[in-house]
C-alpha positions as CSV (number, residue, x, y, z in Angstrom):
1,M,125.4,112.5,101.5
2,D,126.0,115.4,99.0
3,K,125.3,118.5,101.2
4,I,125.0,120.8,98.1
5,F,122.5,118.5,96.6
6,V,120.4,118.4,99.8
7,D,120.6,122.1,100.3
8,E,119.5,122.8,96.8
9,A,116.4,120.6,97.2
10,V,115.5,122.1,100.5
11,T,115.8,125.6,99.2
12,E,114.0,125.2,95.9
13,L,111.2,122.7,96.8
14,R,108.4,124.2,98.8
15,T,105.3,122.1,98.9
16,V,104.3,118.4,99.5
17,G,103.6,118.2,95.8
18,D,107.0,119.5,95.0
19,M,108.6,116.8,97.1
20,L,106.5,114.1,95.6
21,R,107.4,115.2,92.1
22,W,111.1,115.4,93.0
23,A,111.1,112.0,94.6
24,V,109.5,110.4,91.6
25,S,112.1,112.1,89.3
26,R,115.0,110.8,91.6
27,F,113.6,107.3,91.6
28,N,113.1,107.2,87.9
29,D,116.5,108.6,87.3
30,A,118.2,106.0,89.6
31,N,116.2,103.1,88.2
32,I,115.5,101.7,91.6
33,Y,113.6,98.4,92.0
34,Y,110.1,98.1,93.3
35,G,108.9,95.0,95.0
36,H,108.5,95.6,98.7
37,G,105.0,96.9,98.9
38,T,104.7,99.1,95.9
39,D,105.3,98.6,92.1
40,N,105.9,102.2,90.9
41,A,107.7,105.4,91.7
42,W,104.6,107.5,92.6
43,D,103.4,105.1,95.3
44,E,107.0,104.8,96.6
45,A,107.2,108.5,96.9
46,I,103.8,108.7,98.7
47,S,105.0,106.2,101.2
48,L,108.2,108.0,102.1
49,V,106.9,111.6,102.0
50,F,103.8,111.0,104.1
51,H,105.7,108.9,106.6
52,A,108.2,111.7,107.1
53,L,105.3,114.1,107.7
54,H,103.5,111.7,110.1
55,L,100.4,111.9,107.9
56,P,98.1,109.1,106.6
57,E,98.7,108.3,103.0
58,E,94.9,108.6,102.2
59,I,95.0,112.3,103.0
60,G,96.4,112.7,99.4
61,Q,95.3,115.7,97.5
62,Q,94.2,117.6,100.6
63,V,97.8,118.6,101.4
64,V,99.7,118.5,98.1
65,N,99.8,122.3,98.0
66,S,100.8,122.7,101.6
67,N,104.1,124.4,102.4
68,L,106.8,122.5,104.3
69,T,109.0,123.7,107.0
70,S,112.8,123.5,106.6
71,S,113.1,120.6,109.0
72,E,110.3,118.7,107.2
73,K,112.1,119.1,103.9
74,H,115.4,117.9,105.3
75,K,113.8,114.8,106.7
76,I,112.0,114.0,103.4
77,V,115.1,114.6,101.3
78,E,117.3,112.5,103.5
79,L,114.9,109.5,103.2
80,I,114.6,109.9,99.4
81,I,118.4,110.0,99.1
82,R,118.9,107.0,101.3
83,R,116.3,105.1,99.2
84,V,118.3,105.9,96.0
85,R,121.8,105.5,97.2
86,E,121.5,102.6,99.7
87,R,118.8,100.9,97.7
88,L,117.0,100.3,101.0
89,P,113.4,99.1,100.6
90,V,110.9,101.7,101.8
91,P,109.6,99.5,104.7
92,Y,113.1,99.4,106.2
93,L,113.2,103.2,106.1
94,T,109.8,103.6,107.6
95,N,109.7,100.5,109.8
96,K,106.2,99.9,108.5
97,A,104.6,97.3,106.2
98,R,101.0,96.5,105.5
99,F,99.8,92.9,105.2
100,A,96.2,91.6,105.2
101,D,94.9,95.0,106.1
102,L,97.2,95.2,109.2
103,E,100.3,97.4,109.8
104,F,103.4,95.6,111.0
105,Y,106.7,96.8,112.4
106,V,109.7,95.6,110.2
107,D,113.4,96.0,110.1
108,E,116.3,94.2,108.5
109,R,116.0,91.3,110.8
110,V,113.0,90.0,108.8
111,L,111.7,89.9,105.3
112,V,109.3,92.6,104.2
113,P,105.8,91.1,104.2
114,R,104.5,90.7,100.7
115,S,103.0,87.2,100.3
116,P,99.8,86.7,98.3
117,I,98.8,84.4,101.1
118,A,97.3,87.6,102.6
119,E,94.5,87.3,100.1
120,M,93.8,83.7,101.3
121,I,93.8,84.8,104.9
122,N,91.3,87.6,104.1
123,N,89.1,85.0,102.5
124,G,89.3,82.6,105.4
125,F,91.1,80.1,103.2
126,S,87.9,79.5,101.3
127,P,86.9,77.2,99.8
128,W,89.2,74.7,101.6
129,L,88.2,75.7,105.2
130,Y,84.8,77.0,104.5
131,N,82.5,76.2,107.4
132,K,85.2,74.1,109.1
133,P,86.3,74.9,112.7
134,V,89.9,76.2,113.0
135,N,91.1,75.9,116.5
136,R,94.9,75.8,116.0
137,V,97.1,77.2,113.3
138,M,100.9,76.9,112.8
139,D,102.8,79.5,110.9
140,L,106.2,78.1,109.8
141,C,109.0,80.5,109.1
142,T,107.0,83.3,110.7
143,G,109.5,86.2,110.3
144,S,107.7,89.3,111.3
145,G,104.8,87.3,112.5
146,C,102.5,88.8,109.8
147,I,100.9,85.5,108.6
148,A,100.4,84.2,112.2
149,I,98.9,87.5,113.4
150,A,96.7,87.9,110.4
151,C,95.4,84.3,110.9
152,A,94.6,85.2,114.5
153,Y,92.5,88.0,113.2
154,A,90.8,85.8,110.6
155,F,90.1,83.0,113.0
156,E,89.1,84.8,116.2
157,D,88.8,81.7,118.4
158,A,92.1,80.0,117.2
159,E,95.5,79.8,118.8
160,V,98.4,80.3,116.5
161,D,102.0,79.0,117.0
162,A,104.5,81.2,115.1
163,L,107.7,79.2,114.4
164,D,111.0,80.4,113.2
165,I,114.6,79.3,113.6
166,S,115.8,82.9,113.9
167,E,115.9,84.5,117.3
168,D,116.1,87.9,115.6
169,A,113.0,87.3,113.6
170,L,111.1,86.2,116.7
171,E,112.0,89.4,118.5
172,V,110.4,91.3,115.7
173,A,107.4,89.0,115.7
174,Q,107.0,89.6,119.5
175,I,106.9,93.4,118.8
176,N,104.0,92.9,116.4
177,I,102.2,90.4,118.7
178,E,102.2,93.0,121.4
179,S,101.3,96.0,119.2
180,L,98.4,94.2,117.5
181,N,97.1,92.9,120.8
182,V,97.2,89.1,120.2
183,L,99.5,88.1,123.2
184,D,96.9,85.6,124.4
185,R,96.6,83.8,121.1
186,V,99.8,84.0,119.1
187,F,102.9,82.3,120.5
188,P,106.4,82.7,119.1
189,I,108.5,79.5,119.2
190,Q,112.1,79.0,118.1
191,S,112.1,75.9,116.0
192,D,114.0,74.4,113.1
193,I,110.8,73.6,111.0
194,F,108.8,71.3,113.3
195,S,111.6,70.4,115.8
196,A,110.2,72.2,118.8
197,I,106.7,70.7,118.4
198,P,105.6,67.3,119.7
199,K,104.1,65.1,117.0
200,G,100.4,64.6,116.9
201,P,97.2,65.8,115.1
202,Q,97.2,69.3,116.6
203,Y,96.8,71.8,113.8
204,D,93.8,72.5,111.5
205,L,96.0,74.7,109.3
206,I,99.7,74.9,108.7
207,V,100.8,77.9,106.6
208,S,104.3,78.6,105.5
209,N,106.2,81.2,103.5
210,P,109.6,79.5,103.8
211,P,112.8,80.5,102.1
212,Y,112.4,79.4,98.5
213,V,114.9,81.3,96.3
214,D,117.1,79.0,94.2
215,E,120.8,79.6,93.6
216,Q,120.4,81.3,90.3
217,D,117.8,83.7,91.4
218,I,119.8,84.6,94.5
219,G,122.6,85.8,92.3
220,D,120.3,87.8,90.0
221,M,118.2,89.6,92.7
222,P,118.2,93.4,92.7
223,D,120.2,95.2,95.3
224,E,117.1,95.9,97.4
225,Y,116.7,92.2,98.2
226,H,120.2,92.0,99.6
227,H,119.2,94.1,102.6
228,E,116.9,91.2,103.6
229,P,118.2,88.4,105.8
230,A,119.6,85.7,103.5
231,I,118.3,83.0,105.9
232,G,114.8,84.1,104.9
233,L,115.4,83.8,101.1
234,A,117.9,81.1,100.1
235,S,116.9,77.4,100.3
236,G,119.5,75.3,98.3
237,R,120.1,74.7,94.7
238,D,116.5,74.4,93.6
239,G,115.0,76.6,96.4
240,L,113.1,73.7,97.9
241,D,115.3,72.4,100.7
242,L,112.9,73.5,103.4
243,T,109.7,72.9,101.4
244,K,110.6,69.3,100.9
245,R,111.1,68.9,104.7
246,I,107.7,70.5,105.2
247,L,106.0,68.1,102.8
248,A,107.6,65.1,104.4
249,N,106.7,66.0,108.0
250,A,103.5,68.2,107.9
251,A,101.1,65.3,108.1
252,D,102.4,64.3,111.5
253,Y,101.1,67.6,112.9
254,L,97.8,68.1,111.0
255,T,94.3,67.0,112.1
256,P,92.6,64.5,109.7
257,D,90.7,67.5,108.1
258,G,93.8,69.7,108.2
259,L,95.3,71.8,105.4
260,L,98.8,72.7,104.4
261,V,99.4,76.0,102.5
262,V,103.0,76.8,101.3
263,E,104.4,79.5,99.1
264,V,107.3,78.5,96.8
265,G,107.3,81.4,94.3
266,N,109.3,80.8,91.2
267,S,110.5,77.5,92.6
268,M,107.1,76.0,91.7
269,V,108.6,75.0,88.4
270,H,111.2,72.8,90.2
271,L,108.5,71.4,92.6
272,I,106.2,70.3,89.7
273,E,109.2,68.8,87.8
274,Q,110.3,66.8,90.8
275,F,106.9,65.7,92.0
276,P,104.7,65.4,88.9
277,D,102.3,62.9,90.5
278,V,101.5,65.0,93.6
279,P,98.1,66.7,93.2
280,F,99.2,70.2,94.2
281,T,96.4,72.8,94.0
282,W,98.0,76.0,92.7
283,V,96.0,79.0,94.0
284,E,94.8,81.7,91.6
285,F,94.9,85.1,93.1
286,E,92.5,88.0,92.3
287,F,95.1,90.6,93.2
288,G,98.2,89.1,91.8
289,G,100.8,86.6,92.9
290,D,101.4,82.9,92.3
291,G,103.5,80.0,93.5
292,V,101.3,79.0,96.4
293,F,100.0,75.4,96.7
294,V,97.5,73.7,98.9
295,L,97.5,70.1,100.0
296,T,95.1,68.3,102.4
297,Y,96.1,65.9,105.1
298,D,94.8,63.0,103.0
299,Q,96.9,64.1,100.0
300,L,100.0,64.3,102.1
301,V,99.5,60.8,103.5
302,E,98.7,59.4,100.1
303,N,102.0,60.7,98.8
304,E,104.2,60.2,101.8
305,S,106.4,57.7,100.1
306,L,107.4,60.4,97.6
307,F,108.6,62.7,100.4
308,A,110.0,60.0,102.7
309,I,113.7,60.7,101.8
310,Y,113.3,64.2,103.2
311,K,111.6,63.3,106.5
312,D,113.3,64.5,109.7
313,S,114.9,61.8,111.8
314,E,113.2,60.7,114.9
């Protein structure tokens, strides 16, 4: 870190507002990429500055003219410079990310939560599960556990199995399970897709945000994404290696009224091309996002011959 640059900022900047303005200028000058919780320089600055000051972001205008101590200024400047020079996403600098109105611990062992599935969870997966009992939920590729835990909050009587192949990810999920007080209803399980779960109609809902980035997009991703675990992003040439396995095997674990929800992002183009006869319902989101499909148990069974080549061996 350039000590002269830091000393200059600490000496000349005095207030919270000064730091916010300076952070925005640095971010704009460095042309950093936004995509891990914010989509602009101002919100990015708010997240870092208020985290450093241990203040809630909503306090906003009440403190912009407040003077900062020298130690506070050093802490803020160091975070801003790390964001610019290392291209670290803000949630890895603060170890905080919001998802479905809940705050989660995150670090570089897991992806930063940002799935539009949060909107579906907040809506109780309506209209598909409207007025239907939800007793058991599976979250495949759980990562930080955000989808699993948010589902536990949405369906207060349900038990949720949170599956992931990564031990590191499950350690982070466990932190969030404990901090958000769902130890008695969310259960982390190490599993390669469904491998650790006995077959049978157990789950009313299977939700998955699996790796879905194709080879071309992996190479084109901004630097910020390369801090995330590759195992949580890449999924073969077309980005669908895991999704095809999910499609081939999910019906074995769903109840007859069960629902499968999967996010495939930009790889939805490949999925539609390869399975033109499958009646995917592509969810339209009020608050942005796409690439999430819904299939019922019946639809999976009706099209099982199309997925048979990808079915896991007995």
